[in-house]
N, CA, C and O atoms as a GROMACS GRO file, in nm:
protein
  612
    1MET      N    1   3.126   4.622  -0.373
    1MET     CA    2   3.026   4.563  -0.290
    1MET      C    3   3.083   4.444  -0.214
    1MET      O    4   3.154   4.359  -0.268
    2HIS      N    5   3.048   4.443  -0.087
    2HIS     CA    6   3.096   4.334  -0.002
    2HIS      C    7   2.978   4.248   0.044
    2HIS      O    8   2.884   4.298   0.105
    3ARG      N    9   2.984   4.117   0.015
    3ARG     CA   10   2.875   4.025   0.055
    3ARG      C   11   2.914   3.950   0.181
    3ARG      O   12   3.030   3.918   0.204
    4ASN      N   13   2.812   3.923   0.262
    4ASN     CA   14   2.833   3.846   0.384
    4ASN      C   15   2.790   3.702   0.357
    4ASN      O   16   2.670   3.674   0.354
    5GLU      N   17   2.884   3.611   0.336
    5GLU     CA   18   2.851   3.472   0.305
    5GLU      C   19   2.900   3.381   0.417
    5GLU      O   20   2.991   3.301   0.398
    6ARG      N   21   2.840   3.394   0.532
    6ARG     CA   22   2.883   3.319   0.648
    6ARG      C   23   2.806   3.189   0.663
    6ARG      O   24   2.841   3.111   0.752
    7GLY      N   25   2.705   3.159   0.583
    7GLY     CA   26   2.630   3.034   0.593
    7GLY      C   27   2.485   3.060   0.630
    7GLY      O   28   2.438   3.174   0.625
    8ALA      N   29   2.416   2.953   0.667
    8ALA     CA   30   2.274   2.962   0.700
    8ALA      C   31   2.256   3.013   0.842
    8ALA      O   32   2.336   2.985   0.930
    9THR      N   33   2.149   3.087   0.861
    9THR     CA   34   2.119   3.136   0.995
    9THR      C   35   2.048   3.028   1.074
    9THR      O   36   2.002   2.929   1.018
   10LEU      N   37   2.040   3.048   1.204
   10LEU     CA   38   1.974   2.952   1.292
   10LEU      C   39   1.826   2.937   1.255
   10LEU      O   40   1.772   2.826   1.260
   11ILE      N   41   1.762   3.044   1.219
   11ILE     CA   42   1.621   3.041   1.179
   11ILE      C   43   1.602   2.955   1.054
   11ILE      O   44   1.508   2.876   1.047
   12GLU      N   45   1.691   2.969   0.957
   12GLU     CA   46   1.682   2.889   0.834
   12GLU      C   47   1.701   2.740   0.864
   12GLU      O   48   1.632   2.657   0.805
   13ILE      N   49   1.791   2.707   0.952
   13ILE     CA   50   1.814   2.566   0.988
   13ILE      C   51   1.692   2.510   1.061
   13ILE      O   52   1.648   2.398   1.032
   14LEU      N   53   1.637   2.585   1.154
   14LEU     CA   54   1.516   2.540   1.226
   14LEU      C   55   1.398   2.522   1.132
   14LEU      O   56   1.322   2.426   1.144
   15ALA      N   57   1.382   2.613   1.039
   15ALA     CA   58   1.271   2.603   0.943
   15ALA      C   59   1.288   2.478   0.856
   15ALA      O   60   1.190   2.408   0.829
   16SER      N   61   1.410   2.450   0.812
   16SER     CA   62   1.430   2.330   0.730
   16SER      C   63   1.408   2.204   0.812
   16SER      O   64   1.357   2.105   0.759
   17LEU      N   65   1.445   2.204   0.940
   17LEU     CA   66   1.418   2.088   1.027
   17LEU      C   67   1.268   2.066   1.047
   17LEU      O   68   1.222   1.952   1.047
   18VAL      N   69   1.193   2.171   1.062
   18VAL     CA   70   1.047   2.159   1.076
   18VAL      C   71   0.986   2.101   0.949
   18VAL      O   72   0.902   2.012   0.957
   19ILE      N   73   1.027   2.148   0.835
   19ILE     CA   74   0.975   2.097   0.707
   19ILE      C   75   1.012   1.950   0.689
   19ILE      O   76   0.927   1.869   0.652
   20LEU      N   77   1.138   1.914   0.716
   20LEU     CA   78   1.180   1.774   0.704
   20LEU      C   79   1.105   1.684   0.803
   20LEU      O   80   1.070   1.571   0.769
   21SER      N   81   1.081   1.732   0.922
   21SER     CA   82   1.006   1.654   1.021
   21SER      C   83   0.863   1.630   0.975
   21SER      O   84   0.812   1.519   0.988
   22ALA      N   85   0.798   1.732   0.921
   22ALA     CA   86   0.661   1.718   0.873
   22ALA      C   87   0.654   1.616   0.759
   22ALA      O   88   0.563   1.533   0.756
   23VAL      N   89   0.749   1.621   0.668
   23VAL     CA   90   0.753   1.525   0.557
   23VAL      C   91   0.778   1.384   0.610
   23VAL      O   92   0.714   1.288   0.565
   24GLY      N   93   0.869   1.370   0.706
   24GLY     CA   94   0.898   1.240   0.765
   24GLY      C   95   0.778   1.181   0.836
   24GLY      O   96   0.750   1.062   0.822
   25ILE      N   97   0.707   1.263   0.912
   25ILE     CA   98   0.587   1.215   0.983
   25ILE      C   99   0.481   1.170   0.882
   25ILE      O  100   0.416   1.068   0.903
   26ALA      N  101   0.464   1.246   0.776
   26ALA     CA  102   0.365   1.209   0.674
   26ALA      C  103   0.402   1.076   0.609
   26ALA      O  104   0.314   0.992   0.587
   27LEU      N  105   0.528   1.055   0.578
   27LEU     CA  106   0.570   0.928   0.516
   27LEU      C  107   0.551   0.810   0.611
   27LEU      O  108   0.504   0.704   0.569
   28VAL      N  109   0.586   0.826   0.736
   28VAL     CA  110   0.567   0.718   0.835
   28VAL      C  111   0.419   0.685   0.847
   28VAL      O  112   0.382   0.568   0.856
   29SER      N  113   0.335   0.786   0.849
   29SER     CA  114   0.190   0.765   0.859
   29SER      C  115   0.137   0.687   0.739
   29SER      O  116   0.055   0.596   0.756
   30VAL      N  117   0.182   0.721   0.621
   30VAL     CA  118   0.138   0.651   0.500
   30VAL      C  119   0.181   0.504   0.504
   30VAL      O  120   0.101   0.415   0.474
   31PHE      N  121   0.306   0.478   0.542
   31PHE     CA  122   0.355   0.340   0.549
   31PHE      C  123   0.280   0.259   0.655
   31PHE      O  124   0.250   0.142   0.633
   32THR      N  125   0.251   0.320   0.768
   32THR     CA  126   0.178   0.252   0.876
   32THR      C  127   0.036   0.215   0.830
   32THR      O  128  -0.009   0.103   0.851
   33GLN      N  129  -0.032   0.310   0.767
   33GLN     CA  130  -0.169   0.283   0.720
   33GLN      C  131  -0.170   0.176   0.611
   33GLN      O  132  -0.260   0.092   0.607
   34THR      N  133  -0.071   0.178   0.524
   34THR     CA  134  -0.061   0.077   0.420
   34THR      C  135  -0.040  -0.062   0.480
   34THR      O  136  -0.102  -0.158   0.434
   35ALA      N  137   0.044  -0.072   0.580
   35ALA     CA  138   0.068  -0.201   0.645
   35ALA      C  139  -0.057  -0.252   0.716
   35ALA      O  140  -0.088  -0.370   0.709
   36LEU      N  141  -0.130  -0.163   0.783
   36LEU     CA  142  -0.254  -0.203   0.850
   36LEU      C  143  -0.359  -0.248   0.748
   36LEU      O  144  -0.429  -0.348   0.770
   37PHE      N  145  -0.371  -0.177   0.639
   37PHE     CA  146  -0.467  -0.213   0.534
   37PHE      C  147  -0.434  -0.350   0.475
   37PHE      O  148  -0.523  -0.432   0.454
   38ALA      N  149  -0.306  -0.373   0.447
   38ALA     CA  150  -0.264  -0.502   0.391
   38ALA      C  151  -0.290  -0.616   0.489
   38ALA      O  152  -0.333  -0.724   0.448
   39ASP      N  153  -0.266  -0.594   0.616
   39ASP     CA  154  -0.290  -0.695   0.718
   39ASP      C  155  -0.438  -0.728   0.728
   39ASP      O  156  -0.476  -0.845   0.739
   40ARG      N  157  -0.522  -0.626   0.726
   40ARG     CA  158  -0.667  -0.646   0.733
   40ARG      C  159  -0.717  -0.723   0.609
   40ARG      O  160  -0.800  -0.813   0.622
   41ASN      N  161  -0.667  -0.688   0.493
   41ASN     CA  162  -0.707  -0.758   0.370
   41ASN      C  163  -0.662  -0.903   0.372
   41ASN      O  164  -0.735  -0.991   0.328
   42GLU      N  165  -0.542  -0.928   0.422
   42GLU     CA  166  -0.492  -1.065   0.430
   42GLU      C  167  -0.581  -1.150   0.521
   42GLU      O  168  -0.611  -1.265   0.489
   43ALA      N  169  -0.624  -1.093   0.633
   43ALA     CA  170  -0.713  -1.165   0.725
   43ALA      C  171  -0.847  -1.196   0.658
   43ALA      O  172  -0.899  -1.306   0.672
   44GLU      N  173  -0.904  -1.099   0.587
   44GLU     CA  174  -1.032  -1.120   0.520
   44GLU      C  175  -1.021  -1.225   0.410
   44GLU      O  176  -1.110  -1.308   0.394
   45ILE      N  177  -0.913  -1.222   0.334
   45ILE     CA  178  -0.894  -1.321   0.228
   45ILE      C  179  -0.881  -1.461   0.288
   45ILE      O  180  -0.934  -1.557   0.233
   46GLU      N  181  -0.810  -1.472   0.399
   46GLU     CA  182  -0.796  -1.601   0.466
   46GLU      C  183  -0.932  -1.654   0.513
   46GLU      O  184  -0.960  -1.773   0.500
   47GLU      N  185  -1.016  -1.566   0.569
   47GLU     CA  186  -1.149  -1.606   0.614
   47GLU      C  187  -1.233  -1.657   0.497
   47GLU      O  188  -1.299  -1.761   0.508
   48VAL      N  189  -1.231  -1.585   0.387
   48VAL     CA  190  -1.309  -1.625   0.269
   48VAL      C  191  -1.256  -1.758   0.213
   48VAL      O  192  -1.335  -1.845   0.176
   49ASN      N  193  -1.124  -1.775   0.207
   49ASN     CA  194  -1.068  -1.899   0.156
   49ASN      C  195  -1.105  -2.019   0.243
   49ASN      O  196  -1.139  -2.125   0.191
   50ILE      N  197  -1.098  -2.003   0.374
   50ILE     CA  198  -1.137  -2.112   0.465
   50ILE      C  199  -1.285  -2.142   0.449
   50ILE      O  200  -1.324  -2.258   0.446
   51ASN      N  201  -1.366  -2.038   0.439
   51ASN     CA  202  -1.510  -2.059   0.422
   51ASN      C  203  -1.540  -2.132   0.292
   51ASN      O  204  -1.623  -2.222   0.289
   52GLN      N  205  -1.473  -2.095   0.184
   52GLN     CA  206  -1.493  -2.161   0.054
   52GLN      C  207  -1.450  -2.308   0.063
   52GLN      O  208  -1.519  -2.396   0.011
   53TYR      N  209  -1.338  -2.333   0.128
   53TYR     CA  210  -1.291  -2.471   0.147
   53TYR      C  211  -1.395  -2.552   0.225
   53TYR      O  212  -1.425  -2.666   0.187
   54LEU      N  213  -1.448  -2.496   0.332
   54LEU     CA  214  -1.548  -2.568   0.412
   54LEU      C  215  -1.676  -2.595   0.332
   54LEU      O  216  -1.735  -2.702   0.344
   55LEU      N  217  -1.717  -2.499   0.253
   55LEU     CA  218  -1.836  -2.518   0.170
   55LEU      C  219  -1.812  -2.628   0.067
   55LEU      O  220  -1.902  -2.709   0.042
   56ASP      N  221  -1.694  -2.632   0.007
   56ASP     CA  222  -1.660  -2.739  -0.086
   56ASP      C  223  -1.659  -2.874  -0.016
   56ASP      O  224  -1.708  -2.973  -0.071
   57GLN      N  225  -1.603  -2.879   0.105
   57GLN     CA  226  -1.599  -3.004   0.182
   57GLN      C  227  -1.740  -3.048   0.221
   57GLN      O  228  -1.770  -3.167   0.218
   58ALA      N  229  -1.824  -2.953   0.258
   58ALA     CA  230  -1.962  -2.986   0.294
   58ALA      C  231  -2.033  -3.049   0.174
   58ALA      O  232  -2.110  -3.144   0.189
   59GLU      N  233  -2.007  -2.996   0.057
   59GLU     CA  234  -2.070  -3.048  -0.064
   59GLU      C  235  -2.027  -3.192  -0.090
   59GLU      O  236  -2.109  -3.273  -0.133
   60THR      N  237  -1.902  -3.226  -0.064
   60THR     CA  238  -1.856  -3.362  -0.091
   60THR      C  239  -1.886  -3.459   0.023
   60THR      O  240  -1.900  -3.579  -0.001
   61MET      N  241  -1.895  -3.410   0.147
   61MET     CA  242  -1.912  -3.498   0.263
   61MET      C  243  -2.058  -3.517   0.308
   61MET      O  244  -2.089  -3.619   0.369
   62MET      N  245  -2.145  -3.422   0.278
   62MET     CA  246  -2.279  -3.423   0.336
   62MET      C  247  -2.367  -3.534   0.278
   62MET      O  248  -2.368  -3.558   0.158
   63THR      N  249  -2.439  -3.600   0.368
   63THR     CA  250  -2.536  -3.700   0.326
   63THR      C  251  -2.676  -3.640   0.333
   63THR      O  252  -2.697  -3.534   0.392
   64GLN      N  253  -2.772  -3.709   0.272
   64GLN     CA  254  -2.912  -3.665   0.276
   64GLN      C  255  -2.960  -3.654   0.421
   64GLN      O  256  -3.029  -3.558   0.457
   65GLU      N  257  -2.924  -3.751   0.503
   65GLU     CA  258  -2.967  -3.753   0.643
   65GLU      C  259  -2.910  -3.632   0.719
   65GLU      O  260  -2.982  -3.568   0.797
   66GLU      N  261  -2.783  -3.601   0.697
   66GLU     CA  262  -2.722  -3.486   0.764
   66GLU      C  263  -2.787  -3.356   0.718
   66GLU      O  264  -2.809  -3.266   0.798
   67ALA      N  265  -2.817  -3.346   0.590
   67ALA     CA  266  -2.883  -3.226   0.539
   67ALA      C  267  -3.018  -3.209   0.606
   67ALA      O  268  -3.056  -3.097   0.642
   68ASP      N  269  -3.093  -3.318   0.622
   68ASP     CA  270  -3.223  -3.312   0.690
   68ASP      C  271  -3.207  -3.274   0.837
   68ASP      O  272  -3.285  -3.195   0.889
   69ASP      N  273  -3.105  -3.330   0.904
   69ASP     CA  274  -3.082  -3.300   1.046
   69ASP      C  275  -3.045  -3.154   1.068
   69ASP      O  276  -3.083  -3.096   1.170
   70LEU      N  277  -2.973  -3.095   0.975
   70LEU     CA  278  -2.928  -2.956   0.990
   70LEU      C  279  -3.034  -2.855   0.949
   70LEU      O  280  -3.020  -2.736   0.976
   71GLU      N  281  -3.140  -2.902   0.885
   71GLU     CA  282  -3.240  -2.811   0.830
   71GLU      C  283  -3.319  -2.739   0.940
   71GLU      O  284  -3.374  -2.802   1.030
   72GLY      N  285  -3.322  -2.607   0.930
   72GLY     CA  286  -3.406  -2.526   1.016
   72GLY      C  287  -3.358  -2.510   1.159
   72GLY      O  288  -3.409  -2.424   1.231
   73GLY      N  289  -3.263  -2.589   1.203
   73GLY     CA  290  -3.214  -2.578   1.340
   73GLY      C  291  -3.106  -2.472   1.352
   73GLY      O  292  -3.073  -2.403   1.256
   74PRO      N  293  -3.051  -2.462   1.473
   74PRO     CA  294  -2.941  -2.367   1.489
   74PRO      C  295  -2.817  -2.414   1.414
   74PRO      O  296  -2.803  -2.534   1.388
   75PRO      N  297  -2.728  -2.324   1.378
   75PRO     CA  298  -2.606  -2.365   1.309
   75PRO      C  299  -2.527  -2.466   1.392
   75PRO      O  300  -2.518  -2.454   1.514
   76SER      N  301  -2.471  -2.565   1.324
   76SER     CA  302  -2.397  -2.671   1.391
   76SER      C  303  -2.247  -2.654   1.370
   76SER      O  304  -2.202  -2.620   1.260
   77ASN      N  305  -2.172  -2.677   1.475
   77ASN     CA  306  -2.025  -2.673   1.468
   77ASN      C  307  -1.969  -2.814   1.458
   77ASN      O  308  -1.853  -2.832   1.421
   78ASP      N  309  -2.050  -2.916   1.489
   78ASP     CA  310  -2.003  -3.054   1.495
   78ASP      C  311  -1.979  -3.118   1.359
   78ASP      O  312  -1.906  -3.217   1.350
   79PHE      N  313  -2.038  -3.065   1.254
   79PHE     CA  314  -2.027  -3.126   1.121
   79PHE      C  315  -1.882  -3.132   1.074
   79PHE      O  316  -1.844  -3.225   1.003
   80PHE      N  317  -1.801  -3.035   1.113
   80PHE     CA  318  -1.665  -3.023   1.062
   80PHE      C  319  -1.559  -3.084   1.154
   80PHE      O  320  -1.443  -3.046   1.146
   81THR      N  321  -1.597  -3.179   1.239
   81THR     CA  322  -1.501  -3.235   1.335
   81THR      C  323  -1.381  -3.299   1.266
   81THR      O  324  -1.268  -3.289   1.315
   82VAL      N  325  -1.402  -3.365   1.152
   82VAL     CA  326  -1.290  -3.433   1.084
   82VAL      C  327  -1.191  -3.333   1.023
   82VAL      O  328  -1.076  -3.369   0.997
   83LEU      N  329  -1.235  -3.210   0.999
   83LEU     CA  330  -1.148  -3.109   0.939
   83LEU      C  331  -1.085  -3.018   1.044
   83LEU      O  332  -0.996  -2.939   1.012
   84ALA      N  333  -1.130  -3.028   1.169
   84ALA     CA  334  -1.088  -2.935   1.274
   84ALA      C  335  -0.943  -2.957   1.315
   84ALA      O  336  -0.893  -3.069   1.314
   85ASP      N  337  -0.879  -2.848   1.352
   85ASP     CA  338  -0.744  -2.854   1.406
   85ASP      C  339  -0.746  -2.877   1.556
   85ASP      O  340  -0.645  -2.917   1.614
   86GLY      N  341  -0.859  -2.852   1.619
   86GLY     CA  342  -0.870  -2.871   1.763
   86GLY      C  343  -1.008  -2.834   1.813
   86GLY      O  344  -1.096  -2.796   1.735
   87VAL      N  345  -1.026  -2.845   1.943
   87VAL     CA  346  -1.153  -2.809   2.006
   87VAL      C  347  -1.121  -2.736   2.137
   87VAL      O  348  -1.027  -2.772   2.208
   88ASP      N  349  -1.200  -2.635   2.166
   88ASP     CA  350  -1.188  -2.564   2.294
   88ASP      C  351  -1.328  -2.532   2.344
   88ASP      O  352  -1.426  -2.587   2.294
   89SER      N  353  -1.339  -2.444   2.441
   89SER     CA  354  -1.469  -2.415   2.501
   89SER      C  355  -1.568  -2.354   2.401
   89SER      O  356  -1.689  -2.363   2.422
   90ALA      N  357  -1.519  -2.291   2.294
   90ALA     CA  358  -1.607  -2.231   2.193
   90ALA      C  359  -1.647  -2.330   2.085
   90ALA      O  360  -1.735  -2.300   2.004
   91GLY      N  361  -1.586  -2.449   2.081
   91GLY     CA  362  -1.621  -2.551   1.982
   91GLY      C  363  -1.501  -2.593   1.898
   91GLY      O  364  -1.386  -2.563   1.931
   92TYR      N  365  -1.531  -2.663   1.791
   92TYR     CA  366  -1.426  -2.707   1.698
   92TYR      C  367  -1.376  -2.587   1.620
   92TYR      O  368  -1.454  -2.500   1.581
   93TYR      N  369  -1.246  -2.583   1.597
   93TYR     CA  370  -1.190  -2.469   1.525
   93TYR      C  371  -1.087  -2.514   1.423
   93TYR      O  372  -1.034  -2.625   1.429
   94MET      N  373  -1.062  -2.424   1.329
   94MET     CA  374  -0.955  -2.440   1.232
   94MET      C  375  -0.859  -2.324   1.255
   94MET      O  376  -0.902  -2.211   1.279
   95GLU      N  377  -0.730  -2.353   1.248
   95GLU     CA  378  -0.630  -2.247   1.267
   95GLU      C  379  -0.590  -2.188   1.133
   95GLU      O  380  -0.565  -2.260   1.036
   96GLY      N  381  -0.585  -2.056   1.131
   96GLY     CA  382  -0.542  -1.986   1.010
   96GLY      C  383  -0.391  -1.978   1.004
   96GLY      O  384  -0.322  -2.023   1.095
   97ASN      N  385  -0.341  -1.922   0.896
   97ASN     CA  386  -0.196  -1.909   0.875
   97ASN      C  387  -0.129  -1.823   0.980
   97ASN      O  388  -0.011  -1.841   1.011
   98ARG      N  389  -0.205  -1.727   1.036
   98ARG     CA  390  -0.147  -1.635   1.134
   98ARG      C  391  -0.178  -1.678   1.277
   98ARG      O  392  -0.154  -1.602   1.371
   99GLY      N  393  -0.230  -1.800   1.293
   99GLY     CA  394  -0.260  -1.850   1.427
   99GLY      C  395  -0.400  -1.816   1.477
   99GLY      O  396  -0.436  -1.852   1.589
  100ASP      N  397  -0.479  -1.745   1.395
  100ASP     CA  398  -0.616  -1.713   1.434
  100ASP      C  399  -0.700  -1.840   1.436
  100ASP      O  400  -0.675  -1.932   1.358
  101ARG      N  401  -0.798  -1.844   1.524
  101ARG     CA  402  -0.890  -1.959   1.530
  101ARG      C  403  -1.022  -1.921   1.465
  101ARG      O  404  -1.083  -1.818   1.497
  102PHE      N  405  -1.066  -2.006   1.372
  102PHE     CA  406  -1.193  -1.986   1.302
  102PHE      C  407  -1.286  -2.101   1.339
  102PHE      O  408  -1.248  -2.218   1.330
  103TYR      N  409  -1.406  -2.067   1.381
  103TYR     CA  410  -1.505  -2.166   1.424
  103TYR      C  411  -1.612  -2.179   1.316
  103TYR      O  412  -1.696  -2.090   1.300
  104PRO      N  413  -1.610  -2.290   1.241
  104PRO     CA  414  -1.707  -2.307   1.132
  104PRO      C  415  -1.843  -2.352   1.184
  104PRO      O  416  -1.852  -2.426   1.282
  105GLN      N  417  -1.947  -2.306   1.119
  105GLN     CA  418  -2.084  -2.348   1.148
  105GLN      C  419  -2.154  -2.376   1.016
  105GLN      O  420  -2.124  -2.315   0.913
  106ILE      N  421  -2.247  -2.471   1.020
  106ILE     CA  422  -2.320  -2.507   0.898
  106ILE      C  423  -2.469  -2.516   0.930
  106ILE      O  424  -2.507  -2.552   1.041
  107GLN      N  425  -2.550  -2.484   0.832
  107GLN     CA  426  -2.695  -2.487   0.847
  107GLN      C  427  -2.755  -2.510   0.709
  107GLN      O  428  -2.702  -2.463   0.608
  108THR      N  429  -2.866  -2.584   0.704
  108THR     CA  430  -2.936  -2.603   0.576
  108THR      C  431  -3.077  -2.549   0.587
  108THR      O  432  -3.132  -2.536   0.697
  109ALA      N  433  -3.137  -2.518   0.472
  109ALA     CA  434  -3.274  -2.468   0.467
  109ALA      C  435  -3.338  -2.515   0.337
  109ALA      O  436  -3.270  -2.542   0.238
  110ARG      N  437  -3.470  -2.523   0.340
  110ARG     CA  438  -3.544  -2.559   0.218
  110ARG      C  439  -3.663  -2.466   0.200
  110ARG      O  440  -3.769  -2.509   0.155
  111GLY      N  441  -3.644  -2.341   0.235
  111GLY     CA  442  -3.752  -2.243   0.225
  111GLY      C  443  -3.785  -2.209   0.081
  111GLY      O  444  -3.728  -2.265  -0.012
  112PRO      N  445  -3.879  -2.115   0.064
  112PRO     CA  446  -3.921  -2.078  -0.073
  112PRO      C  447  -3.811  -2.004  -0.148
  112PRO      O  448  -3.731  -1.930  -0.091
  113VAL      N  449  -3.809  -2.027  -0.277
  113VAL     CA  450  -3.720  -1.955  -0.366
  113VAL      C  451  -3.795  -1.833  -0.414
  113VAL      O  452  -3.913  -1.843  -0.449
  114GLU      N  453  -3.730  -1.719  -0.417
  114GLU     CA  454  -3.796  -1.595  -0.454
  114GLU      C  455  -3.858  -1.601  -0.595
  114GLU      O  456  -3.974  -1.567  -0.613
  115ALA      N  457  -3.781  -1.643  -0.692
  115ALA     CA  458  -3.830  -1.645  -0.830
  115ALA      C  459  -3.922  -1.764  -0.851
  115ALA      O  460  -3.878  -1.879  -0.840
  116GLY      N  461  -4.045  -1.741  -0.880
  116GLY     CA  462  -4.140  -1.848  -0.909
  116GLY      C  463  -4.211  -1.903  -0.787
  116GLY      O  464  -4.312  -1.971  -0.802
  117GLY      N  465  -4.162  -1.877  -0.669
  117GLY     CA  466  -4.230  -1.921  -0.547
  117GLY      C  467  -4.219  -2.069  -0.517
  117GLY      O  468  -4.283  -2.116  -0.423
  118ASN      N  469  -4.141  -2.147  -0.594
  118ASN     CA  470  -4.123  -2.290  -0.564
  118ASN      C  471  -4.036  -2.306  -0.442
  118ASN      O  472  -3.945  -2.226  -0.418
  119SER      N  473  -4.064  -2.410  -0.363
  119SER     CA  474  -3.978  -2.435  -0.248
  119SER      C  475  -3.856  -2.513  -0.295
  119SER      O  476  -3.858  -2.580  -0.398
  120LEU      N  477  -3.750  -2.503  -0.218
  120LEU     CA  478  -3.629  -2.579  -0.250
  120LEU      C  479  -3.658  -2.728  -0.240
  120LEU      O  480  -3.598  -2.808  -0.312
  121GLU      N  481  -3.749  -2.765  -0.150
  121GLU     CA  482  -3.783  -2.907  -0.135
  121GLU      C  483  -3.846  -2.961  -0.263
  121GLU      O  484  -3.816  -3.073  -0.305
  122SER      N  485  -3.935  -2.882  -0.325
  122SER     CA  486  -3.996  -2.928  -0.449
  122SER      C  487  -3.894  -2.936  -0.562
  122SER      O  488  -3.915  -3.010  -0.659
  123LEU      N  489  -3.785  -2.863  -0.551
  123LEU     CA  490  -3.678  -2.868  -0.651
  123LEU      C  491  -3.574  -2.975  -0.616
  123LEU      O  492  -3.481  -3.000  -0.693
  124GLY      N  493  -3.591  -3.038  -0.499
  124GLY     CA  494  -3.495  -3.139  -0.455
  124GLY      C  495  -3.361  -3.078  -0.417
  124GLY      O  496  -3.256  -3.135  -0.444
  125ALA      N  497  -3.366  -2.960  -0.353
  125ALA     CA  498  -3.242  -2.889  -0.321
  125ALA      C  499  -3.243  -2.840  -0.177
  125ALA      O  500  -3.348  -2.820  -0.116
  126TYR      N  501  -3.123  -2.820  -0.127
  126TYR     CA  502  -3.100  -2.759   0.004
  126TYR      C  503  -3.015  -2.634  -0.017
  126TYR      O  504  -2.924  -2.633  -0.100
  127GLU      N  505  -3.046  -2.530   0.059
  127GLU     CA  506  -2.953  -2.418   0.065
  127GLU      C  507  -2.861  -2.448   0.183
  127GLU      O  508  -2.907  -2.458   0.297
  128VAL      N  509  -2.734  -2.461   0.155
  128VAL     CA  510  -2.636  -2.489   0.260
  128VAL      C  511  -2.559  -2.360   0.287
  128VAL      O  512  -2.502  -2.299   0.196
  129GLN      N  513  -2.560  -2.319   0.413
  129GLN     CA  514  -2.490  -2.198   0.453
  129GLN      C  515  -2.378  -2.234   0.550
  129GLN      O  516  -2.400  -2.302   0.650
  130VAL      N  517  -2.259  -2.189   0.518
  130VAL     CA  518  -2.143  -2.209   0.604
  130VAL      C  519  -2.097  -2.071   0.647
  130VAL      O  520  -2.082  -1.981   0.566
  131ARG      N  521  -2.074  -2.057   0.776
  131ARG     CA  522  -2.022  -1.931   0.826
  131ARG      C  523  -1.905  -1.956   0.919
  131ARG      O  524  -1.895  -2.061   0.983
  132ILE      N  525  -1.817  -1.858   0.925
  132ILE     CA  526  -1.699  -1.864   1.011
  132ILE      C  527  -1.719  -1.759   1.120
  132ILE      O  528  -1.752  -1.644   1.091
  133THR      N  529  -1.699  -1.800   1.246
  133THR     CA  530  -1.707  -1.705   1.357
  133THR      C  531  -1.573  -1.702   1.430
  133THR      O  532  -1.489  -1.791   1.413
  134ASN      N  533  -1.556  -1.600   1.510
  134ASN     CA  534  -1.439  -1.597   1.598
  134ASN      C  535  -1.478  -1.656   1.733
  134ASN      O  536  -1.591  -1.703   1.750
  135GLU      N  537  -1.387  -1.654   1.827
  135GLU     CA  538  -1.412  -1.716   1.958
  135GLU      C  539  -1.528  -1.649   2.031
  135GLU      O  540  -1.598  -1.714   2.109
  136ALA      N  541  -1.550  -1.520   2.006
  136ALA     CA  542  -1.660  -1.446   2.070
  136ALA      C  543  -1.794  -1.472   2.002
  136ALA      O  544  -1.897  -1.424   2.050
  137GLY      N  545  -1.793  -1.547   1.890
  137GLY     CA  546  -1.918  -1.576   1.819
  137GLY      C  547  -1.955  -1.474   1.714
  137GLY      O  548  -2.062  -1.484   1.654
  138GLU      N  549  -1.868  -1.376   1.688
  138GLU     CA  550  -1.896  -1.277   1.584
  138GLU      C  551  -1.874  -1.339   1.446
  138GLU      O  552  -1.772  -1.404   1.424
  139VAL      N  553  -1.969  -1.320   1.355
  139VAL     CA  554  -1.959  -1.378   1.221
  139VAL      C  555  -1.855  -1.301   1.140
  139VAL      O  556  -1.862  -1.178   1.127
  140LEU      N  557  -1.758  -1.374   1.086
  140LEU     CA  558  -1.651  -1.315   1.007
  140LEU      C  559  -1.676  -1.328   0.858
  140LEU      O  560  -1.642  -1.239   0.780
  141SER      N  561  -1.737  -1.440   0.817
  141SER     CA  562  -1.759  -1.466   0.676
  141SER      C  563  -1.875  -1.565   0.662
  141SER      O  564  -1.888  -1.657   0.742
  142THR      N  565  -1.958  -1.544   0.560
  142THR     CA  566  -2.072  -1.633   0.534
  142THR      C  567  -2.080  -1.661   0.385
  142THR      O  568  -2.064  -1.571   0.303
  143MET      N  569  -2.104  -1.788   0.351
  143MET     CA  570  -2.125  -1.827   0.211
  143MET      C  571  -2.237  -1.930   0.206
  143MET      O  572  -2.259  -2.004   0.302
  144GLN      N  573  -2.307  -1.932   0.096
  144GLN     CA  574  -2.410  -2.034   0.078
  144GLN      C  575  -2.408  -2.087  -0.064
  144GLN      O  576  -2.358  -2.023  -0.157
  145ARG      N  577  -2.465  -2.206  -0.077
  145ARG     CA  578  -2.469  -2.273  -0.206
  145ARG      C  579  -2.589  -2.367  -0.207
  145ARG      O  580  -2.629  -2.417  -0.102
  146LEU      N  581  -2.645  -2.389  -0.324
  146LEU     CA  582  -2.751  -2.488  -0.339
  146LEU      C  583  -2.689  -2.625  -0.363
  146LEU      O  584  -2.602  -2.641  -0.448
  147LEU      N  585  -2.736  -2.723  -0.288
  147LEU     CA  586  -2.696  -2.862  -0.311
  147LEU      C  587  -2.821  -2.940  -0.346
  147LEU      O  588  -2.924  -2.927  -0.280
  148TYR      N  589  -2.813  -3.021  -0.448
  148TYR     CA  590  -2.926  -3.102  -0.490
  148TYR      C  591  -2.917  -3.241  -0.431
  148TYR      O  592  -2.808  -3.295  -0.412
  149GLU      N  593  -3.033  -3.298  -0.401
  149GLU     CA  594  -3.038  -3.429  -0.335
  149GLU      C  595  -2.956  -3.533  -0.407
  149GLU      O  596  -2.888  -3.612  -0.342
  150GLN      N  597  -2.959  -3.536  -0.539
  150GLN     CA  598  -2.884  -3.638  -0.613
  150GLN      C  599  -2.733  -3.621  -0.600
  150GLN      O  600  -2.659  -3.715  -0.629
  151ASP      N  601  -2.686  -3.503  -0.556
  151ASP     CA  602  -2.543  -3.480  -0.540
  151ASP      C  603  -2.493  -3.514  -0.400
  151ASP      O  604  -2.372  -3.517  -0.376
  152LEU      N  605  -2.585  -3.541  -0.307
  152LEU     CA  606  -2.545  -3.571  -0.170
  152LEU      C  607  -2.499  -3.717  -0.160
  152LEU      O  608  -2.548  -3.804  -0.232
  153SER      N  609  -2.402  -3.742  -0.069
  153SER     CA  610  -2.347  -3.877  -0.053
  153SER      C  611  -2.453  -3.975  -0.008
  153SER      O  612  -2.425  -4.093   0.011
   0.00000   0.00000   0.00000
């Protein structure tokens, strides 16, 4: 018996190239999606961290008079002027690690509390809400906390 062992045919080489290309495209797609997901998560974590920092600062800096002035009105951007990295046409902003601009806003309320129906005013408390917006005014992150009158500066 005589065997013909001349190597791979052109069809076999083309088929292996198609298979390798499909695997390569799938791997590139997975790596790209992973990088985009990580970037999006990093941005969200940065927004939440800045918002938490601002809420902590509001708790230490806010006076009773400022809490009353902010109550029920539109969100204010002016409260955080001492913490701002700059100001532009959209207001005071803080710069993130990646150069993004975050525009903080603060608002207080003393509306009714769901459980028991007592108002926050009767409890001597304010609900303080801090939110971060982008330059277009879209809300990126919102947090709130109760502050009691005796804790205000």
